[in-house]
C-alpha positions as CSV (number, residue, x, y, z in Angstrom):
1,M,0.0,0.0,0.0
2,Q,1.4,3.4,-1.0
3,P,1.1,6.2,1.6
4,I,-0.1,9.5,0.2
5,V,-0.9,13.0,1.2
6,I,-3.5,15.0,-0.8
7,D,-2.9,18.7,-1.2
8,T,-6.2,20.3,-2.0
9,D,-8.2,23.5,-2.7
10,M,-11.4,21.4,-2.0
11,G,-13.5,21.7,-5.0
12,V,-15.9,18.9,-6.0
13,D,-13.1,17.1,-7.8
14,D,-11.0,17.1,-4.7
15,A,-13.8,15.6,-2.6
16,L,-14.1,12.8,-5.1
17,A,-10.3,12.2,-5.1
18,I,-10.4,11.9,-1.3
19,I,-13.3,9.5,-1.4
20,L,-11.5,7.4,-4.0
21,A,-8.2,7.4,-2.1
22,I,-9.9,6.3,1.1
23,N,-11.6,3.4,-0.6
24,S,-8.6,2.3,-2.7
25,P,-6.8,-0.8,-1.6
26,E,-3.7,0.6,-3.3
27,V,-3.1,3.7,-1.2
28,E,-3.1,4.8,2.4
29,L,-4.3,8.4,2.9
30,M,-2.0,9.7,5.6
31,G,-3.3,13.3,5.6
32,L,-4.7,16.3,3.8
33,T,-3.4,19.7,3.3
34,T,-5.7,22.5,2.3
35,V,-4.9,25.7,0.4
36,A,-7.0,28.6,-1.0
37,G,-8.2,28.1,-4.5
38,N,-11.7,27.0,-5.4
39,V,-12.8,28.4,-2.1
40,P,-11.2,30.4,0.7
41,L,-8.8,28.5,3.0
42,E,-11.2,28.2,6.0
43,Q,-14.1,27.0,3.8
44,G,-11.8,24.4,2.1
45,T,-10.6,23.1,5.4
46,R,-14.2,22.8,6.7
47,N,-15.1,21.0,3.5
48,A,-12.2,18.5,3.9
49,L,-13.1,17.8,7.5
50,Q,-16.8,17.3,6.6
51,V,-15.8,14.8,3.8
52,L,-13.7,12.8,6.3
53,E,-16.5,12.9,8.9
54,L,-19.0,11.7,6.3
55,L,-16.7,8.7,5.6
56,D,-16.1,8.1,9.3
57,R,-12.4,8.7,8.8
58,D,-12.0,11.8,11.0
59,E,-8.7,10.3,12.4
60,I,-7.0,11.4,9.2
61,P,-5.2,14.7,9.9
62,V,-6.0,17.9,8.0
63,Y,-3.4,20.8,7.9
64,M,-4.1,24.3,6.7
65,G,-1.7,25.7,4.2
66,A,-1.5,29.0,2.3
67,A,-4.5,31.4,2.4
68,A,-3.5,33.0,-0.9
69,P,-1.3,32.3,-3.9
70,L,2.4,33.3,-3.3
71,E,2.8,35.1,-6.6
72,R,-0.5,36.4,-7.9
73,T,-3.9,37.8,-6.9
74,P,-6.3,35.1,-5.6
75,V,-9.2,34.1,-7.7
76,N,-12.0,32.0,-6.0
77,A,-14.3,29.9,-8.0
């Protein structure tokens, strides 16, 4: 089993990737990191935590990352 960490801006595609990773026999999801992108950082972090709670996997750690791009103006979807 391959250990992975998913770095996400928590759009719908990211939620699906998390669900697939958790249910895959080939990978072990070790944690999530969230950044601003599709939604602001705080909302993305809440979304990630809610996906894990829904899947009864709230033991997987979630770490907040950058609240804005390092080199350009942020654009939220």
